[in-house]
Structures are given as structure tokens and as C-alpha cells.
DOMI-108673 format. One line per field, with one value per atom (N, C-alpha, C): residue in three letters; atom name; x, y, z. Coordinates in Angstrom, 1 decimal, m for minus. Last residue first. Layout:
// residues N
res = (ALA;...)
atom = (CA;...)
east = (X;...)
north = (Y;...)
up = (Z;...)
This chain:
// residues 122
res = (ALA;ALA;ALA;THR;THR;THR;VAL;VAL;VAL;ARG;ARG;ARG;ALA;ALA;ALA;ALA;ALA;ALA;LYS;LYS;LYS;VAL;VAL;VAL;VAL;VAL;VAL;SER;SER;SER;LEU;LEU;LEU;LEU;LEU;LEU;ALA;ALA;ALA;ARG;ARG;ARG;ARG;ARG;ARG;ALA;ALA;ALA;ALA;ALA;ALA;GLU;GLU;GLU;SER;SER;SER;VAL;VAL;VAL;GLY;GLY;GLY;GLY;GLY;GLY;GLY;GLY;GLY;HIS;HIS;HIS;ARG;ARG;ARG;LEU;LEU;LEU;PHE;PHE;PHE;ASN;ASN;ASN;ASP;ASP;ASP;VAL;VAL;VAL;ALA;ALA;ALA;ARG;ARG;ARG;GLU;GLU;GLU;LEU;LEU;LEU;PRO;PRO;PRO;TYR;TYR;TYR;GLU;GLU;GLU;ILE;ILE;ILE;ARG;ARG;ARG;GLU;GLU;GLU;PHE;PHE;PHE;ARG;ARG;ARG;ARG;ARG;ARG;ILE;ILE;ILE;ASN;ASN;ASN;PHE;PHE;PHE;PHE;PHE;PHE;LYS;LYS;LYS;ILE;ILE;ILE;ASP;ASP;ASP;PRO;PRO;PRO;LEU;LEU;LEU;ALA;ALA;ALA;GLN;GLN;GLN;THR;THR;THR;VAL;VAL;VAL;LEU;LEU;LEU;ARG;ARG;ARG;GLY;GLY;GLY;LYS;LYS;LYS;LYS;LYS;LYS;MET;MET;MET;GLU;GLU;GLU;VAL;VAL;VAL;PHE;PHE;PHE;SER;SER;SER;ILE;ILE;ILE;LYS;LYS;LYS;ILE;ILE;ILE;LYS;LYS;LYS;GLY;GLY;GLY;ILE;ILE;ILE;LYS;LYS;LYS;TYR;TYR;TYR;VAL;VAL;VAL;ILE;ILE;ILE;ALA;ALA;ALA;HIS;HIS;HIS;HIS;HIS;HIS;ALA;ALA;ALA;HIS;HIS;HIS;ASN;ASN;ASN;ASP;ASP;ASP;ARG;ARG;ARG;TYR;TYR;TYR;VAL;VAL;VAL;GLY;GLY;GLY;LEU;LEU;LEU;LEU;LEU;LEU;LYS;LYS;LYS;ASN;ASN;ASN;ASN;ASN;ASN;GLN;GLN;GLN;ARG;ARG;ARG;VAL;VAL;VAL;ASP;ASP;ASP;ILE;ILE;ILE;GLU;GLU;GLU;GLU;GLU;GLU;PHE;PHE;PHE;PRO;PRO;PRO;LEU;LEU;LEU;ARG;ARG;ARG;LEU;LEU;LEU;GLN;GLN;GLN;GLU;GLU;GLU;ALA;ALA;ALA;ARG;ARG;ARG;ALA;ALA;ALA;ALA;ALA;ALA;ARG;ARG;ARG;ARG;ARG;ARG;PRO;PRO;PRO;SER;SER;SER;ARG;ARG;ARG;ASN;ASN;ASN;HIS;HIS;HIS;LEU;LEU;LEU;THR;THR;THR;LYS;LYS;LYS;GLY;GLY;GLY;MET;MET;MET)
atom = (N;CA;C;N;CA;C;N;CA;C;N;CA;C;N;CA;C;N;CA;C;N;CA;C;N;CA;C;N;CA;C;N;CA;C;N;CA;C;N;CA;C;N;CA;C;N;CA;C;N;CA;C;N;CA;C;N;CA;C;N;CA;C;N;CA;C;N;CA;C;N;CA;C;N;CA;C;N;CA;C;N;CA;C;N;CA;C;N;CA;C;N;CA;C;N;CA;C;N;CA;C;N;CA;C;N;CA;C;N;CA;C;N;CA;C;N;CA;C;N;CA;C;N;CA;C;N;CA;C;N;CA;C;N;CA;C;N;CA;C;N;CA;C;N;CA;C;N;CA;C;N;CA;C;N;CA;C;N;CA;C;N;CA;C;N;CA;C;N;CA;C;N;CA;C;N;CA;C;N;CA;C;N;CA;C;N;CA;C;N;CA;C;N;CA;C;N;CA;C;N;CA;C;N;CA;C;N;CA;C;N;CA;C;N;CA;C;N;CA;C;N;CA;C;N;CA;C;N;CA;C;N;CA;C;N;CA;C;N;CA;C;N;CA;C;N;CA;C;N;CA;C;N;CA;C;N;CA;C;N;CA;C;N;CA;C;N;CA;C;N;CA;C;N;CA;C;N;CA;C;N;CA;C;N;CA;C;N;CA;C;N;CA;C;N;CA;C;N;CA;C;N;CA;C;N;CA;C;N;CA;C;N;CA;C;N;CA;C;N;CA;C;N;CA;C;N;CA;C;N;CA;C;N;CA;C;N;CA;C;N;CA;C;N;CA;C;N;CA;C;N;CA;C;N;CA;C;N;CA;C;N;CA;C;N;CA;C;N;CA;C;N;CA;C;N;CA;C;N;CA;C;N;CA;C;N;CA;C;N;CA;C;N;CA;C;N;CA;C;N;CA;C;N;CA;C;N;CA;C;N;CA;C;N;CA;C;N;CA;C;N;CA;C;N;CA;C)
east = (m19.4;m18.8;m19.6;m20.9;m20.1;m19.5;m22.1;m23.0;m22.2;m19.9;m20.7;m21.6;m19.1;m18.2;m19.0;m21.2;m20.9;m20.0;m20.9;m22.1;m21.9;m18.5;m18.6;m19.8;m19.2;m18.2;m18.2;m21.0;m21.5;m20.4;m19.5;m20.5;m21.0;m18.0;m17.3;m18.3;m20.1;m19.2;m18.5;m21.1;m22.0;m21.1;m18.8;m19.3;m20.2;m18.4;m17.4;m17.9;m20.7;m20.5;m19.5;m20.2;m21.4;m21.2;m16.8;m17.9;m19.0;m15.4;m15.7;m16.9;m12.7;m14.0;m14.2;m10.2;m10.5;m12.0;m10.1;m10.2;m10.6;m12.0;m10.9;m11.1;m13.8;m13.4;m12.3;m13.9;m15.0;m14.7;m11.4;m11.6;m12.8;m11.8;m10.7;m11.0;m13.9;m14.1;m13.0;m12.5;m13.6;m13.9;m10.6;m10.2;m11.3;m12.3;m11.5;m11.0;m13.5;m14.3;m13.5;m11.2;m11.9;m12.8;m8.1;m9.5;m10.3;m5.8;m6.1;m7.6;m3.6;m4.5;m4.6;m3.7;m3.0;m4.1;m3.0;m4.0;m3.2;m1.3;m1.3;m2.3;m0.7;m1.5;m1.4;0.8;1.3;0.6;0.3;0.2;0.8;0.9;1.5;1.5;m0.3;1.0;1.7;m2.9;m1.9;m0.5;m4.0;m4.2;m3.1;m3.6;m3.0;m3.0;m5.2;m3.8;m3.0;m7.8;m7.1;m5.6;m8.3;m8.3;m7.4;m9.9;m8.7;m8.9;m11.8;m11.8;m10.6;m12.8;m12.0;m12.2;m14.5;m14.4;m13.6;m12.8;m13.7;m13.5;m12.0;m12.0;m13.1;m10.5;m11.7;m11.6;m7.1;m8.3;m9.5;m4.8;m5.1;m6.3;m6.1;m5.2;m5.5;m7.1;m6.8;m5.7;m9.4;m8.0;m7.8;m11.7;m11.6;m10.1;m12.5;m11.9;m11.9;m12.9;m13.4;m13.0;m11.4;m11.5;m11.9;m12.4;m12.0;m12.2;m13.3;m12.1;m11.5;m15.3;m14.6;m13.3;m15.0;m15.7;m14.9;m15.5;m14.5;m15.3;m15.6;m16.3;m15.2;m14.1;m15.5;m16.2;m11.0;m11.7;m13.1;m9.4;m10.4;m11.1;m5.9;m7.2;m8.1;m3.0;m4.0;m5.3;0.3;m1.0;m2.0;3.0;2.3;1.0;3.9;4.2;3.5;2.9;4.3;4.7;m0.3;0.5;2.0;m2.6;m1.6;m0.7;m6.1;m4.9;m3.9;m8.8;m7.8;m6.6;m11.5;m10.8;m9.8;m12.4;m12.7;m11.9;m9.9;m10.8;m11.2;m8.1;m9.0;m10.1;m4.9;m6.2;m7.1;m2.0;m2.9;m4.3;m0.4;m1.0;m1.9;0.3;1.3;0.7;m2.2;m1.4;m0.4;m3.0;m3.8;m3.0;m0.9;m1.1;m2.0;m1.3;m0.2;m0.3;m3.6;m3.6;m2.6;m4.0;m3.2;m3.1;m6.6;m6.0;m5.3;m5.6;m6.3;m5.7;m4.1;m5.0;m5.7;m2.8;m2.0;m2.8;m4.8;m4.2;m3.4;m5.4;m6.4;m5.8;m3.0;m3.3;m4.3;m1.3;m2.3;m2.6;2.2;0.9;0.0;4.0;3.9;2.4;4.8;4.2;4.1;7.6;6.6;6.1;8.0;8.5;7.3;7.7;7.3;7.7;10.0;9.2;8.9;11.2;10.3;9.4;14.5;13.2;12.4;16.6;16.1;14.7;16.6;16.7;16.1;18.5;17.3;17.6;20.9;20.2;18.9;20.5;21.3;20.5)
north = (m6.2;m6.5;m7.3;m5.5;m6.7;m7.1;m3.1;m4.3;m5.6;m1.5;m1.8;m3.1;m1.1;m1.8;m2.3;0.3;m1.0;m1.8;2.7;1.9;0.5;3.5;3.2;2.4;3.9;2.9;2.5;6.0;4.7;3.6;8.2;7.6;6.3;8.5;8.2;7.6;9.1;7.9;7.5;11.5;10.3;9.1;13.1;12.9;11.7;13.1;12.4;12.2;14.5;13.1;12.4;16.9;16.2;14.7;17.5;17.6;16.7;19.2;17.9;18.0;21.4;21.0;19.7;22.0;22.4;22.1;20.7;22.1;22.7;17.8;18.4;19.9;16.2;17.4;18.2;13.9;14.8;16.1;12.8;13.2;14.2;12.1;13.0;13.6;10.2;11.4;12.5;8.2;8.9;10.2;7.4;8.0;8.8;6.4;7.6;8.2;4.2;5.4;6.6;2.6;3.2;4.4;2.5;2.5;3.3;0.9;2.1;2.1;m0.8;m1.1;0.3;m0.2;m0.1;m0.4;m1.2;m1.2;m1.1;0.9;m0.4;m0.2;2.2;2.2;0.9;2.9;2.0;2.2;4.2;5.0;4.2;1.8;3.1;4.0;m0.5;m0.6;0.8;0.2;m0.6;m0.5;2.0;2.2;1.5;0.8;2.1;2.4;m1.5;m1.6;m0.3;m0.5;m1.1;m1.3;2.8;1.4;0.7;5.1;4.7;3.2;7.8;6.4;6.2;10.0;9.7;8.2;12.6;11.2;11.1;15.2;14.7;13.3;17.8;16.4;16.0;20.9;20.2;18.7;21.3;21.7;20.8;18.6;20.0;20.3;15.3;16.2;17.7;12.1;13.3;14.1;10.8;10.9;12.2;8.3;9.7;9.8;6.0;6.4;7.9;3.0;4.4;4.7;1.2;1.4;2.8;m0.7;0.6;0.5;m3.2;m2.6;m1.5;m4.0;m5.0;m4.5;m1.9;m2.5;m3.5;m1.0;m1.7;m2.3;1.9;1.0;0.3;3.3;3.1;2.2;3.8;3.1;2.8;6.6;5.7;5.1;7.5;7.4;6.4;9.5;8.6;8.6;9.6;10.2;9.1;8.7;8.8;9.6;8.0;9.4;9.7;5.5;5.6;7.0;5.6;5.4;5.6;3.8;4.8;4.5;3.3;3.0;4.1;1.9;3.0;2.5;0.2;0.6;1.8;m2.7;m1.4;m1.0;m4.5;m4.4;m3.0;m6.4;m5.3;m5.4;m7.1;m7.5;m6.3;m6.9;m5.8;m6.2;m8.7;m9.0;m8.0;m7.3;m7.8;m8.1;m7.0;m5.8;m6.2;m9.6;m8.7;m7.5;m10.7;m11.2;m10.3;m9.5;m9.1;m9.5;m8.3;m9.4;m9.1;m7.6;m7.3;m8.5;m6.3;m7.6;m7.3;m3.5;m4.1;m5.4;m2.4;m3.6;m4.2;m0.3;m1.4;m2.7;1.6;1.0;m0.3;2.2;1.5;0.9;3.7;2.4;1.6;5.1;5.2;3.8;5.2;4.7;4.8;8.2;6.8;6.4;10.9;10.4;8.9;12.6;11.6;11.1;16.2;14.8;13.9;18.3;18.0;16.5;20.2;19.0;18.7;22.2;22.4;21.2;22.3;21.5;21.8;23.9;23.8;23.1;26.3;25.0;24.9;29.2;28.6;27.2;30.4;29.6;28.9;32.6;32.4;31.6)
up = (9.7;11.0;11.9;7.5;7.4;8.8;8.5;8.1;8.1;8.8;10.0;9.7;6.2;7.1;8.4;5.1;4.6;5.6;6.6;6.7;6.2;5.6;7.0;7.3;2.9;3.2;4.7;3.1;2.6;2.9;3.8;4.8;4.4;1.5;2.7;3.7;m0.4;m0.6;0.7;0.6;0.5;0.4;0.3;1.6;1.6;m2.5;m1.6;m0.2;m3.2;m3.7;m2.8;m2.1;m1.6;m2.0;m1.2;m2.1;m1.6;1.5;0.9;0.0;2.5;2.2;1.5;3.5;2.2;1.7;6.0;5.9;4.6;6.7;5.9;5.8;8.1;8.7;8.0;6.5;6.5;7.2;7.1;5.8;5.8;9.8;9.5;8.1;9.5;10.3;10.0;8.1;7.5;8.2;10.0;8.8;8.1;12.0;12.3;11.1;10.6;11.1;11.4;10.1;9.0;9.5;11.6;11.9;10.8;9.6;10.2;10.5;7.8;9.0;9.7;4.3;5.6;6.7;1.0;2.1;3.4;m1.3;m0.5;0.7;m4.4;m3.2;m2.6;m6.8;m5.7;m4.4;m9.1;m7.9;m6.7;m10.7;m10.9;m9.7;m9.4;m10.0;m10.3;m8.3;m7.5;m8.1;m10.1;m8.7;m7.9;m12.6;m12.3;m10.8;m12.2;m12.5;m12.2;m11.8;m10.7;m11.0;m13.0;m13.3;m12.2;m10.7;m11.5;m11.9;m9.7;m10.1;m11.0;m7.0;m8.2;m8.5;m5.4;m5.7;m6.9;m3.5;m4.5;m4.7;m1.3;m1.6;m2.5;m2.1;m1.8;m2.2;m1.0;m1.7;m1.3;m1.0;m0.8;m1.5;0.0;m0.8;m0.4;0.1;1.0;0.2;m2.2;m1.7;m0.9;m2.5;m2.1;m1.6;m5.2;m3.9;m3.7;m7.1;m6.7;m5.3;m9.5;m8.1;m7.8;m12.4;m11.7;m10.2;m13.2;m13.8;m13.0;m11.5;m12.3;m12.8;m8.6;m9.7;m10.4;m5.4;m6.2;m7.4;m3.3;m4.3;m5.2;m1.6;m1.2;m2.2;m0.1;m1.2;m0.8;0.8;1.3;0.0;1.0;0.2;0.9;1.5;2.0;1.1;0.5;0.3;0.7;0.5;1.7;1.6;m2.0;m1.5;m0.2;m2.5;m2.3;m1.9;m0.7;m1.9;m1.5;1.3;1.3;0.1;2.3;1.5;1.6;4.0;4.0;3.2;2.3;3.4;3.1;0.5;1.0;2.2;m1.4;m0.2;0.0;m3.2;m3.4;m2.3;m2.0;m2.2;m2.3;m2.0;m2.5;m2.8;m0.9;m2.1;m2.7;1.5;0.5;m0.8;2.8;2.4;1.3;3.2;2.4;1.9;4.8;3.4;2.6;7.2;6.4;5.0;9.0;8.0;7.0;12.2;11.1;10.1;14.1;13.5;12.2;16.1;14.9;14.5;18.1;18.4;17.3;17.0;17.4;17.7;16.8;15.6;15.9;19.4;18.6;17.3;20.1;20.7;19.9;17.3;18.4;18.9;16.9;16.5;17.6;17.6;17.7;17.2;15.3;16.6;16.5;14.2;14.0;15.3;14.6;14.9;14.6;11.7;13.1;13.3;9.8;10.0;11.5;8.0;9.2;9.3;7.0;7.0;8.2;7.4;6.0;6.0;10.0;9.5;8.1;10.9;10.3;9.9;11.7;12.6;12.1;9.2;10.4;11.4)
């Protein structure tokens, strides 16, 4: 009686620092292989920290402990349908490191390495 079927919180507007990022639409459309923050078709977020010739290594935000994963790039882009999004990398890494389920040591090193690599190229 009076209960709603969905307990969803209202969506928040984009943060100001997100709106100021240079948006390279062609990168997102063409799924260029770049280090950074990605989102799949189920709104799961991942941070890509290494791109090999065949596999893409990443840490995905999920329930439980965060661990490193690797998928062939075809599966990463075509089956999981990950797309690069414009989101501040340092903020994303900070959110991943503060995950309530914990972060494996390998995932922590990988996340910190992607921030370090981004600072070097910037």
C-alpha cells in the first residue's frame, strides 16, 4: 500500500569539471583505444590502464572487491560495448580506490599507474 516498485534516486546533473573537459566526439564514436574511463551498455564503469596488441586491461567497478581484468579488444568494444566517456580520470581513480568492497593490490597499482601516466602525457 503506497509502496513504489522502483527505489531510484533522481539523476544529478553533470559536475562542472565534467562540462569543462575538451570533448573529442570522434574518439568516443570510433572507440579509439585510449587509457581512461569507459562505460558499457549496462552503465558499468571501468578504467583502462593498459592497452596491448590484442587485449585491453582494466579495472571494472562492480560489487565486491575490485580486481584487474583483461579482455580481447573485440570483446571489450563489440560484446561488452564499452565506450570512452569524458570524466576526470583522477576523480574516477579516487572513487575506485575508495570502493566499499575493497581493492586488490594489483588493481590499486594499476589505477595509480594510469594516473601517473596521464600526468606525464599532460
